[in-house]
C-alpha positions, -999 to +999 in steps of 0.1 A: +120+206+109+142+177+114+148+164+147+130+197+160+158+220+143+147+239+116+167+235+084+171+251+049+171+229+019+169+235-017+146+216-041+176+195-056+183+183-021+148+174-011+135+161-045+158+130-048+144+118-014+110+127-022+109+108-053+126+077-040+099+078-010+069+082-037+084+051-057+087+030-025+051+040-016+041+027-051+058-004-050+042-009-012+007-003-026+014-025-054+023-052-033-006-048-011-029-049-040-014-081-050-020-095-017-056-082-013-063-100-045-049-134-036-067-132-003-100-124-021-097-154-048-086-173-015-119-163+002-139-170-027-129-200-030-134-210+006-169-197+002-174-221-028-158-251-010-180-246+023-215-234+004-214-199+023-235-173+008-235-139+019-267-124+029-272-089+031-306-070+044 
């Protein structure tokens, strides 16, 4: 369904767009992972600087 209209498409029509979407999602995931790691390092440095210790029961 596209905009409420039932359409028929072949694999050749759909596969390139699916591949492009998959590649885009992988790129976004990689970018988010890099951001997460940098924030984790930033948090660890902040904890060391301010002498913060996490205590779990």
